[in-house]
DSSP file (Angstrom, degrees, kcal/mol; ACC not computed):
  #  RESIDUE AA STRUCTURE BP1 BP2  ACC     N-H-->O    O-->H-N    N-H-->O    O-->H-N    TCO  KAPPA ALPHA  PHI   PSI    X-CA   Y-CA   Z-CA
    1    1 A M              0   0    0      0, 0.0     2,-0.3     0, 0.0    77,-0.1   0.000 360.0 360.0 360.0  77.9    4.3  254.8   -8.3
    2    2 A S    >   -     0   0    0      1,-0.1     3,-0.7     2,-0.0    77,-0.2  -0.596 360.0-155.6 -82.6 135.2    3.2  253.5  -11.6
    3    3 A L  T 3  S+     0   0    0     -2,-0.3    -1,-0.1     1,-0.2    75,-0.0   0.547  93.4  57.9 -83.5  -7.6    3.5  255.9  -14.6
    4    4 A R  T 3  S+     0   0    0      4,-0.1    -1,-0.2     5,-0.0    -2,-0.0   0.231  76.0 123.9-106.4  12.8    0.8  253.9  -16.4
    5    5 A S  S <> S-     0   0    0     -3,-0.7     4,-2.2     1,-0.1     5,-0.2  -0.403  70.8-121.3 -70.9 150.2   -2.0  254.3  -13.8
    6    6 A P  H  > S+     0   0    0      0, 0.0     4,-2.6     0, 0.0     5,-0.2   0.857 112.1  54.7 -60.8 -34.7   -5.2  255.9  -15.0
    7    7 A R  H  > S+     0   0    0      2,-0.2     4,-2.4     1,-0.2     5,-0.2   0.903 109.2  47.1 -67.0 -40.4   -4.9  258.7  -12.4
    8    8 A F  H  > S+     0   0    0      2,-0.2     4,-2.3     1,-0.2    -1,-0.2   0.918 113.8  47.4 -68.3 -41.9   -1.4  259.6  -13.7
    9    9 A V  H  X S+     0   0    0     -4,-2.2     4,-2.6     2,-0.2    -2,-0.2   0.918 113.4  49.1 -63.0 -43.1   -2.6  259.6  -17.3
   10   10 A A  H  X S+     0   0    0     -4,-2.6     4,-2.3     1,-0.2    -2,-0.2   0.905 112.6  46.5 -64.8 -41.8   -5.7  261.6  -16.4
   11   11 A S  H  X S+     0   0    0     -4,-2.4     4,-2.3     2,-0.2    -1,-0.2   0.868 113.0  50.2 -69.8 -34.6   -3.7  264.2  -14.5
   12   12 A T  H  X S+     0   0    0     -4,-2.3     4,-2.5     2,-0.2    -2,-0.2   0.922 111.5  47.9 -66.5 -44.4   -1.1  264.4  -17.3
   13   13 A L  H  X S+     0   0    0     -4,-2.6     4,-2.7     2,-0.2    -2,-0.2   0.897 111.5  51.1 -63.6 -39.8   -3.8  264.9  -19.9
   14   14 A L  H  X S+     0   0    0     -4,-2.3     4,-2.6     2,-0.2    -2,-0.2   0.932 111.8  46.3 -62.4 -46.3   -5.5  267.6  -17.8
   15   15 A A  H  X S+     0   0    0     -4,-2.3     4,-2.4     2,-0.2    -2,-0.2   0.888 114.5  47.6 -63.5 -39.5   -2.2  269.5  -17.4
   16   16 A V  H  X S+     0   0    0     -4,-2.5     4,-3.0     2,-0.2     5,-0.2   0.911 112.3  49.3 -68.3 -42.0   -1.4  269.2  -21.1
   17   17 A I  H  X S+     0   0    0     -4,-2.7     4,-2.8     2,-0.2     5,-0.2   0.930 113.0  46.8 -63.2 -45.6   -5.0  270.3  -22.1
   18   18 A V  H  X S+     0   0    0     -4,-2.6     4,-2.3    -5,-0.2    -2,-0.2   0.944 115.9  45.0 -62.5 -47.6   -4.8  273.3  -19.7
   19   19 A S  H  X S+     0   0    0     -4,-2.4     4,-2.3     1,-0.2    -2,-0.2   0.918 115.5  46.8 -64.2 -43.5   -1.3  274.3  -21.0
   20   20 A A  H  X S+     0   0    0     -4,-3.0     4,-2.9     2,-0.2     5,-0.2   0.891 111.2  51.8 -64.6 -40.5   -2.2  273.8  -24.6
   21   21 A T  H  X S+     0   0    0     -4,-2.8     4,-2.8    -5,-0.2     5,-0.2   0.924 111.3  47.4 -61.9 -44.3   -5.5  275.7  -24.3
   22   22 A L  H  X S+     0   0    0     -4,-2.3     4,-2.7    -5,-0.2    -2,-0.2   0.911 112.9  48.9 -63.7 -42.0   -3.7  278.7  -22.7
   23   23 A A  H  X S+     0   0    0     -4,-2.3     4,-2.3     2,-0.2    -2,-0.2   0.932 114.1  45.1 -64.4 -45.5   -1.0  278.6  -25.4
   24   24 A V  H  X S+     0   0    0     -4,-2.9     4,-2.9     2,-0.2     5,-0.3   0.923 113.7  49.8 -65.4 -43.1   -3.6  278.5  -28.2
   25   25 A F  H  X>S+     0   0    0     -4,-2.8     4,-2.7    -5,-0.2     5,-0.7   0.937 113.3  46.2 -59.5 -46.7   -5.7  281.2  -26.6
   26   26 A G  H  X5S+     0   0    0     -4,-2.7     4,-0.7    -5,-0.2    -1,-0.2   0.859 114.9  47.5 -64.0 -35.7   -2.7  283.4  -26.1
   27   27 A W  H  <5S+     0   0    0     -4,-2.3    -2,-0.2    -5,-0.2    -1,-0.2   0.898 120.8  34.9 -73.4 -40.9   -1.5  282.8  -29.7
   28   28 A L  H  <5S+     0   0    0     -4,-2.9    -2,-0.2    -5,-0.2    -3,-0.2   0.928 137.0  15.2 -81.5 -46.3   -4.9  283.4  -31.4
   29   29 A W  H  <5S-     0   0    0     -4,-2.7    -3,-0.2    -5,-0.3    -2,-0.1   0.469 104.1-120.8-110.8  -3.8   -6.4  286.2  -29.2
   30   30 A G     << -     0   0    0     -4,-0.7    -1,-0.2    -5,-0.7    -3,-0.1  -0.021  42.4 -53.1  85.6 165.3   -3.4  287.5  -27.3
   31   31 A I        -     0   0    0     -5,-0.2     2,-0.1    66,-0.1    64,-0.1  -0.651  63.3-116.1 -78.3 128.8   -2.8  287.7  -23.6
   32   32 A P        -     0   0    0      0, 0.0     2,-0.7     0, 0.0    -1,-0.1  -0.443  17.6-134.4 -67.9 137.3   -5.7  289.5  -21.8
   33   33 A R     >  -     0   0    0      1,-0.2     4,-2.6    -2,-0.1     3,-0.3  -0.840  12.7-153.3 -89.9 116.1   -4.7  292.7  -20.2
   34   34 A W  H  > S+     0   0    0     64,-1.4     4,-1.6    -2,-0.7     8,-0.2   0.807  91.4  54.1 -69.1 -30.7   -6.4  292.5  -16.8
   35   35 A N  H  4>S+     0   0    0     63,-0.5     5,-3.6     2,-0.2     6,-0.3   0.896 114.0  42.7 -66.2 -37.7   -6.7  296.3  -16.3
   36   36 A V  H >45S+     0   0    0     -3,-0.3     3,-1.5     3,-0.2    -2,-0.2   0.885 110.4  56.4 -73.7 -39.4   -8.5  296.5  -19.7
   37   37 A A  H 3<5S+     0   0    0     -4,-2.6    -2,-0.2     1,-0.3    -1,-0.2   0.848 114.7  37.7 -63.1 -34.9  -10.7  293.5  -19.0
   38   38 A F  T ><5S-     0   0    0     -4,-1.6     3,-1.6    -5,-0.2    -1,-0.3   0.122 114.4-113.6-103.8  20.6  -12.0  294.9  -15.8
   39   39 A D  T < 5S-     0   0    0     -3,-1.5    -3,-0.2     1,-0.3    -4,-0.1   0.884  78.0 -47.5  50.3  47.1  -12.3  298.5  -17.1
   40   40 A G  T > <S+     0   0    0     -5,-3.6     3,-1.3    -6,-0.2    -1,-0.3   0.559 103.2 129.7  78.0   7.0   -9.6  299.8  -14.8
   41   41 A A  T <  S+     0   0    0     -3,-1.6     4,-0.4    -6,-0.3    -2,-0.1   0.784  73.0  53.8 -66.2 -25.1  -11.1  298.1  -11.7
   42   42 A L  T 3> S+     0   0    0     -8,-0.2     4,-2.9    -7,-0.2     5,-0.3   0.605  83.2  91.6 -82.4 -10.3   -7.7  296.7  -10.9
   43   43 A A  H <> S+     0   0    0     -3,-1.3     4,-2.7     1,-0.2     5,-0.2   0.896  86.1  47.4 -54.6 -45.8   -6.1  300.1  -11.0
   44   44 A P  H  > S+     0   0    0      0, 0.0     4,-1.5     0, 0.0    -1,-0.2   0.885 114.0  48.7 -63.7 -34.7   -6.6  300.8   -7.2
   45   45 A W  H  4 S+     0   0    0     -4,-0.4     9,-0.5    -3,-0.3     6,-0.3   0.908 114.6  44.6 -69.0 -42.1   -5.2  297.3   -6.4
   46   46 A V  H  < S+     0   0    0     -4,-2.9    -1,-0.2     1,-0.2    -3,-0.2   0.897 116.6  45.3 -71.0 -39.0   -2.2  297.8   -8.6
   47   47 A S  H >< S+     0   0    0     -4,-2.7     3,-1.8    -5,-0.3     2,-0.3   0.742  88.5 103.6 -78.4 -20.7   -1.5  301.3   -7.4
   48   48 A A  G ><>S-     0   0    0     -4,-1.5     3,-1.7     1,-0.3     5,-0.9  -0.457 105.6 -10.8 -64.7 125.2   -2.0  300.3   -3.7
   49   49 A Y  G > 5S-     0   0    0      1,-0.3     3,-1.2    -2,-0.3    -1,-0.3   0.781 126.5 -64.2  54.9  30.7    1.4  300.1   -2.1
   50   50 A G  G < 5S-     0   0    0     -3,-1.8    -1,-0.3     1,-0.2    -3,-0.2   0.740  95.5 -58.1  69.7  22.4    3.1  300.3   -5.5
   51   51 A G  G <>5S+     0   0    0     -3,-1.7     4,-1.9    -6,-0.3    -1,-0.2   0.393 108.8 118.8  91.5  -4.3    1.5  297.0   -6.7
   52   52 A W  H <>5 +     0   0    0     -3,-1.2     4,-2.8    -4,-0.2     5,-0.3   0.798  66.1  63.0 -69.2 -27.1    3.0  295.0   -3.9
   53   53 A A  H  ><S+     0   0    0     -5,-0.9     4,-1.6    -8,-0.3    -1,-0.2   0.936 109.7  38.7 -62.8 -45.4   -0.4  294.0   -2.5
   54   54 A I  H  > S+     0   0    0     -9,-0.5     4,-2.2    -6,-0.3    -1,-0.2   0.872 116.7  52.7 -72.4 -36.1   -1.3  292.1   -5.7
   55   55 A S  H  X S+     0   0    0     -4,-1.9     4,-2.7     2,-0.2     5,-0.2   0.937 110.8  44.7 -65.6 -48.0    2.3  290.7   -6.2
   56   56 A I  H  X S+     0   0    0     -4,-2.8     4,-2.6     1,-0.2    -1,-0.2   0.897 114.2  50.3 -65.2 -39.7    2.6  289.3   -2.7
   57   57 A G  H  X S+     0   0    0     -4,-1.6     4,-2.5    -5,-0.3    -1,-0.2   0.895 111.6  48.6 -63.6 -40.0   -0.9  287.8   -2.9
   58   58 A F  H  X S+     0   0    0     -4,-2.2     4,-2.5     2,-0.2    -2,-0.2   0.932 113.4  45.2 -66.5 -46.6   -0.1  286.2   -6.3
   59   59 A V  H  X S+     0   0    0     -4,-2.7     4,-2.7     2,-0.2    -2,-0.2   0.904 114.0  50.2 -65.5 -40.7    3.2  284.7   -5.1
   60   60 A A  H  X S+     0   0    0     -4,-2.6     4,-2.5    -5,-0.2    -2,-0.2   0.923 111.4  48.2 -63.6 -43.7    1.5  283.5   -1.9
   61   61 A L  H  X S+     0   0    0     -4,-2.5     4,-2.4     2,-0.2    -2,-0.2   0.926 113.7  46.9 -62.0 -45.2   -1.3  281.9   -3.9
   62   62 A G  H  X S+     0   0    0     -4,-2.5     4,-2.6     1,-0.2     5,-0.3   0.906 112.2  50.3 -62.8 -42.0    1.1  280.2   -6.3
   63   63 A S  H  X S+     0   0    0     -4,-2.7     4,-2.5     1,-0.2     5,-0.2   0.903 111.8  47.7 -64.5 -40.3    3.3  279.0   -3.5
   64   64 A I  H  X S+     0   0    0     -4,-2.5     4,-2.4    -5,-0.2    -2,-0.2   0.923 113.8  46.8 -67.0 -43.2    0.3  277.5   -1.6
   65   65 A V  H  X S+     0   0    0     -4,-2.4     4,-2.0     2,-0.2    -2,-0.2   0.945 117.5  41.5 -64.6 -49.0   -1.1  275.8   -4.8
   66   66 A V  H  X S+     0   0    0     -4,-2.6     4,-2.4     2,-0.2    -2,-0.2   0.918 116.1  49.5 -66.2 -43.0    2.3  274.3   -5.8
   67   67 A A  H  X S+     0   0    0     -4,-2.5     4,-2.9    -5,-0.3     5,-0.2   0.890 109.5  52.1 -63.6 -39.2    3.3  273.3   -2.2
   68   68 A S  H  X S+     0   0    0     -4,-2.4     4,-2.6    -5,-0.2    -1,-0.2   0.915 110.6  48.0 -63.8 -41.1   -0.1  271.6   -1.7
   69   69 A C  H  X S+     0   0    0     -4,-2.0     4,-2.3     2,-0.2    -2,-0.2   0.914 113.3  47.5 -63.8 -42.3    0.4  269.6   -4.9
   70   70 A V  H  X S+     0   0    0     -4,-2.4     4,-2.3     2,-0.2    -2,-0.2   0.928 113.9  46.7 -66.2 -43.8    3.9  268.6   -3.9
   71   71 A V  H  X S+     0   0    0     -4,-2.9     4,-2.9     2,-0.2     5,-0.2   0.910 112.6  49.9 -65.7 -41.6    2.8  267.7   -0.3
   72   72 A A  H  X S+     0   0    0     -4,-2.6     4,-2.3    -5,-0.2    -1,-0.2   0.899 111.6  49.0 -63.0 -39.2   -0.1  265.7   -1.7
   73   73 A S  H  X>S+     0   0    0     -4,-2.3     5,-1.8    -5,-0.2     4,-0.7   0.887 113.1  47.3 -65.5 -38.9    2.2  263.9   -4.1
   74   74 A W  H  <5S+     0   0    0     -4,-2.3     3,-0.2     2,-0.2    -2,-0.2   0.904 113.1  48.0 -70.3 -40.5    4.7  263.1   -1.3
   75   75 A I  H  <5S+     0   0    0     -4,-2.9    -2,-0.2     1,-0.2    -1,-0.2   0.924 119.7  37.0 -67.0 -43.8    2.0  261.9    1.1
   76   76 A Q  H  <5S-     0   0    0     -4,-2.3    -1,-0.2    -5,-0.2    -2,-0.2   0.471 104.3-129.2 -90.0  -0.5    0.3  259.6   -1.4
   77   77 A R  T  <5 +     0   0    0     -4,-0.7     2,-0.3    -3,-0.2    -3,-0.2   0.924  65.3 121.5  54.8  51.3    3.6  258.6   -3.0
   78   78 A T      < -     0   0    0     -5,-1.8    -1,-0.2    -6,-0.1     4,-0.2  -0.910  61.8-139.7-136.4 164.6    2.5  259.4   -6.6
   79   79 A Y  S >> S+     0   0    0     -2,-0.3     4,-1.4   -77,-0.2     3,-0.9   0.621  81.8  87.4 -97.1 -16.1    3.6  261.6   -9.4
   80   80 A H  H 3> S+     0   0    0      1,-0.3     4,-1.7     2,-0.2    -1,-0.1   0.762  85.0  54.6 -66.0 -25.9    0.2  262.9  -10.7
   81   81 A Y  H 3> S+     0   0    0      2,-0.2     4,-1.8     1,-0.2    -1,-0.3   0.827 103.9  57.1 -73.0 -30.8    0.0  265.8   -8.3
   82   82 A L  H <> S+     0   0    0     -3,-0.9     4,-1.5     2,-0.2    -2,-0.2   0.885 106.2  49.5 -64.3 -37.5    3.4  267.0   -9.5
   83   83 A V  H  X S+     0   0    0     -4,-1.4     4,-1.7     1,-0.2    -2,-0.2   0.894 108.8  52.1 -68.7 -39.6    2.0  267.1  -13.0
   84   84 A L  H  X S+     0   0    0     -4,-1.7     4,-2.3     1,-0.2    -1,-0.2   0.834 104.3  57.6 -63.7 -31.4   -1.0  269.1  -11.8
   85   85 A A  H  X S+     0   0    0     -4,-1.8     4,-2.3     2,-0.2    -1,-0.2   0.881 103.8  52.8 -65.6 -36.3    1.4  271.5  -10.1
   86   86 A A  H  X S+     0   0    0     -4,-1.5     4,-1.8     2,-0.2    -2,-0.2   0.897 108.8  49.4 -64.6 -39.0    2.9  272.1  -13.6
   87   87 A G  H  X S+     0   0    0     -4,-1.7     4,-2.0     2,-0.2    -2,-0.2   0.894 109.7  51.4 -65.8 -38.8   -0.5  272.8  -15.0
   88   88 A A  H  X S+     0   0    0     -4,-2.3     4,-2.5     1,-0.2    -2,-0.2   0.887 108.0  51.8 -63.7 -38.1   -1.1  275.3  -12.1
   89   89 A V  H  X S+     0   0    0     -4,-2.3     4,-2.5     2,-0.2    -1,-0.2   0.881 107.4  53.6 -64.6 -36.9    2.1  277.0  -12.8
   90   90 A A  H  X S+     0   0    0     -4,-1.8     4,-2.2     2,-0.2    -2,-0.2   0.923 110.6  46.5 -62.8 -43.1    1.0  277.4  -16.5
   91   91 A V  H  X S+     0   0    0     -4,-2.0     4,-2.3     2,-0.2    -2,-0.2   0.934 113.6  47.6 -65.8 -45.5   -2.2  279.0  -15.4
   92   92 A L  H  X S+     0   0    0     -4,-2.5     4,-2.4     1,-0.2    -1,-0.2   0.881 111.7  50.7 -62.5 -39.0   -0.5  281.4  -13.0
   93   93 A T  H  X S+     0   0    0     -4,-2.5     4,-1.9     2,-0.2    -1,-0.2   0.911 109.6  50.5 -64.0 -43.2    2.1  282.3  -15.6
   94   94 A F  H  X S+     0   0    0     -4,-2.2     4,-0.7     1,-0.2    -2,-0.2   0.904 112.6  46.5 -62.8 -42.1   -0.7  283.1  -18.1
   95   95 A I  H >< S+     0   0    0     -4,-2.3     3,-1.0     1,-0.2     4,-0.3   0.910 110.8  53.0 -66.6 -41.2   -2.5  285.3  -15.6
   96   96 A A  H >< S+     0   0    0     -4,-2.4     3,-1.4     1,-0.2    -1,-0.2   0.825  98.4  64.2 -65.4 -31.5    0.8  287.0  -14.7
   97   97 A L  H 3< S+     0   0    0     -4,-1.9    -1,-0.2     1,-0.3    -2,-0.2   0.792  99.9  53.8 -63.5 -26.6    1.6  287.9  -18.3
   98   98 A G  T << S+     0   0    0     -3,-1.0   -64,-1.4    -4,-0.7   -63,-0.5   0.519  90.4  93.9 -86.8  -4.9   -1.5  290.1  -18.4
   99   99 A L  S <  S-     0   0    0     -3,-1.4     5,-0.1    -4,-0.3    -3,-0.0  -0.430  92.0 -80.1 -82.4 162.4   -0.6  292.2  -15.4
  100  100 A P     >  -     0   0    0      0, 0.0     4,-2.2     0, 0.0     3,-0.3  -0.207  43.3-111.2 -59.0 153.1    1.3  295.5  -15.7
  101  101 A A  H  > S+     0   0    0      1,-0.2     4,-2.3     2,-0.2     5,-0.2   0.835 115.7  54.5 -59.0 -36.9    5.0  295.2  -16.2
  102  102 A T  H  > S+     0   0    0      1,-0.2     4,-1.8     2,-0.2    -1,-0.2   0.903 109.5  47.5 -66.8 -38.8    5.8  296.6  -12.7
  103  103 A V  H  > S+     0   0    0     -3,-0.3     4,-2.5     2,-0.2    -2,-0.2   0.895 110.0  52.9 -68.3 -39.6    3.7  294.0  -11.1
  104  104 A V  H  X S+     0   0    0     -4,-2.2     4,-2.4     1,-0.2    -2,-0.2   0.908 108.4  50.6 -61.2 -41.3    5.2  291.2  -13.1
  105  105 A A  H  X S+     0   0    0     -4,-2.3     4,-2.1     1,-0.2    -1,-0.2   0.886 110.9  48.8 -62.6 -38.1    8.7  292.4  -12.0
  106  106 A Q  H  X S+     0   0    0     -4,-1.8     4,-2.6     2,-0.2    -2,-0.2   0.874 109.0  52.9 -69.3 -36.7    7.5  292.3   -8.4
  107  107 A I  H  X S+     0   0    0     -4,-2.5     4,-2.7     2,-0.2    -2,-0.2   0.920 109.1  49.9 -62.9 -43.4    6.1  288.8   -8.9
  108  108 A K  H  X S+     0   0    0     -4,-2.4     4,-2.5     2,-0.2    -2,-0.2   0.913 110.9  49.0 -59.9 -42.9    9.4  287.7  -10.3
  109  109 A D  H  X S+     0   0    0     -4,-2.1     4,-2.0     2,-0.2    -2,-0.2   0.906 112.3  47.9 -64.3 -41.3   11.2  289.2   -7.3
  110  110 A G  H  X S+     0   0    0     -4,-2.6     4,-2.1     2,-0.2    -2,-0.2   0.894 111.4  50.5 -65.9 -39.9    8.8  287.5   -4.9
  111  111 A A  H  X S+     0   0    0     -4,-2.7     4,-2.6     2,-0.2    -2,-0.2   0.902 109.3  51.2 -63.7 -41.7    9.2  284.2   -6.6
  112  112 A R  H  X S+     0   0    0     -4,-2.5     4,-2.7     1,-0.2     5,-0.2   0.908 108.8  51.6 -62.0 -40.0   12.9  284.5   -6.4
  113  113 A L  H  X S+     0   0    0     -4,-2.0     4,-2.3     1,-0.2    -2,-0.2   0.905 110.5  48.3 -63.2 -41.1   12.7  285.2   -2.7
  114  114 A V  H  X S+     0   0    0     -4,-2.1     4,-2.4     2,-0.2    -2,-0.2   0.913 112.4  48.8 -64.8 -42.5   10.5  282.1   -2.2
  115  115 A I  H  X S+     0   0    0     -4,-2.6     4,-2.4     2,-0.2    -2,-0.2   0.916 112.0  48.1 -65.0 -42.9   13.0  280.0   -4.2
  116  116 A V  H  X S+     0   0    0     -4,-2.7     4,-2.3     2,-0.2    -1,-0.2   0.904 111.9  50.9 -64.5 -39.8   16.0  281.3   -2.2
  117  117 A G  H  X S+     0   0    0     -4,-2.3     4,-2.2    -5,-0.2    -2,-0.2   0.908 110.5  48.5 -63.8 -41.5   14.1  280.7    1.0
  118  118 A L  H  X S+     0   0    0     -4,-2.4     4,-2.3     2,-0.2    -2,-0.2   0.879 110.7  50.8 -66.1 -38.3   13.3  277.1    0.0
  119  119 A C  H  X S+     0   0    0     -4,-2.4     4,-2.6     2,-0.2    -2,-0.2   0.906 109.6  51.4 -65.6 -38.7   16.9  276.5   -1.0
  120  120 A G  H  X S+     0   0    0     -4,-2.3     4,-2.4     2,-0.2    -2,-0.2   0.902 109.8  48.8 -61.8 -41.5   18.0  277.8    2.4
  121  121 A L  H  X S+     0   0    0     -4,-2.2     4,-2.5     2,-0.2    -1,-0.2   0.888 110.9  51.1 -66.2 -36.8   15.6  275.5    4.2
  122  122 A M  H  X S+     0   0    0     -4,-2.3     4,-2.5     2,-0.2    -2,-0.2   0.928 110.9  47.3 -65.2 -43.9   16.9  272.5    2.1
  123  123 A V  H  X S+     0   0    0     -4,-2.6     4,-2.5     1,-0.2    -2,-0.2   0.912 112.7  50.0 -63.6 -41.6   20.5  273.4    2.9
  124  124 A L  H  X S+     0   0    0     -4,-2.4     4,-2.6     2,-0.2    -2,-0.2   0.909 110.9  49.2 -62.6 -42.3   19.6  273.7    6.6
  125  125 A A  H  X S+     0   0    0     -4,-2.5     4,-2.3     2,-0.2    -2,-0.2   0.911 111.8  48.4 -64.6 -41.7   17.8  270.3    6.5
  126  126 A I  H  X S+     0   0    0     -4,-2.5     4,-2.2     2,-0.2    -2,-0.2   0.916 112.9  48.4 -63.3 -43.3   20.8  268.7    4.9
  127  127 A F  H  X S+     0   0    0     -4,-2.5     4,-2.4     1,-0.2    -2,-0.2   0.917 112.8  47.4 -62.7 -44.9   23.2  270.2    7.4
  128  128 A L  H  X S+     0   0    0     -4,-2.6     4,-2.4     2,-0.2    -1,-0.2   0.877 112.3  48.8 -69.7 -36.1   21.0  269.1   10.4
  129  129 A S  H  X S+     0   0    0     -4,-2.3     4,-2.5     2,-0.2    -1,-0.2   0.885 112.6  48.6 -70.6 -35.7   20.6  265.6    9.1
  130  130 A A  H  X S+     0   0    0     -4,-2.2     4,-2.3     2,-0.2    -2,-0.2   0.905 112.5  48.6 -66.6 -40.3   24.3  265.3    8.5
  131  131 A L  H  X S+     0   0    0     -4,-2.4     4,-2.6     2,-0.2    -2,-0.2   0.917 111.9  49.2 -64.5 -43.1   25.0  266.6   12.0
  132  132 A K  H  X S+     0   0    0     -4,-2.4     4,-2.5     2,-0.2     5,-0.2   0.919 111.4  48.9 -61.7 -45.3   22.5  264.2   13.5
  133  133 A A  H  X S+     0   0    0     -4,-2.5     4,-2.0     1,-0.2    -1,-0.2   0.903 112.0  49.7 -62.0 -40.6   24.0  261.2   11.6
  134  134 A R  H  X S+     0   0    0     -4,-2.3     4,-1.9     1,-0.2    -2,-0.2   0.919 112.8  45.9 -64.4 -45.0   27.5  262.3   12.8
  135  135 A L  H  X S+     0   0    0     -4,-2.6     4,-2.0     1,-0.2    -2,-0.2   0.890 113.2  48.7 -69.3 -38.6   26.4  262.6   16.4
  136  136 A T  H  X S+     0   0    0     -4,-2.5     4,-1.5     1,-0.2    -1,-0.2   0.858 111.1  51.3 -70.4 -33.3   24.5  259.3   16.4
  137  137 A R  H  X S+     0   0    0     -4,-2.0     4,-1.2    -5,-0.2    -1,-0.2   0.897 109.2  51.0 -68.0 -38.6   27.5  257.5   14.8
  138  138 A R  H  < S+     0   0    0     -4,-1.9     3,-0.3     1,-0.2    -2,-0.2   0.918 112.0  45.6 -65.4 -44.2   29.8  259.0   17.5
  139  139 A F  H  < S+     0   0    0     -4,-2.0    -1,-0.2     1,-0.2    -2,-0.2   0.761 109.4  54.9 -73.7 -25.3   27.7  257.8   20.4
  140  140 A R  H  <        0   0    0     -4,-1.5    -1,-0.2     1,-0.2    -2,-0.2   0.787 360.0 360.0 -75.2 -27.0   27.1  254.3   19.0
  141  141 A S     <        0   0    0     -4,-1.2    -1,-0.2    -3,-0.3    -2,-0.2   0.478 360.0 360.0 -74.6 360.0   30.9  253.6   18.6
């Protein structure tokens, strides 16, 4: 896992360029309001089920993109997919800033739920591996 490999440098530059472009765009022209950009076309989506349809879809999309990057990084034993995940989070954050405040609050709640679920899975995995190590040690003795 070399940090000086061309793929790592390229993925880092891509993530930095995407993040910097979004920051400059937001600073110069402001965050686009998605309801205004689509002339109210998103209004039925936002109002459907109180905005939860768009929120759950957004959190699911973000979870899939970030999880795919993490899994690809783990499988190939490299860091460059983790950097691309950071760029994907920057894009998703920029898009979320333009959504109505109620939907953004629901996205935050959904992201918190995903994070708590992942922490629960991690604690369960640690507990099961410790239990397995304890049982194998007992039977070997």
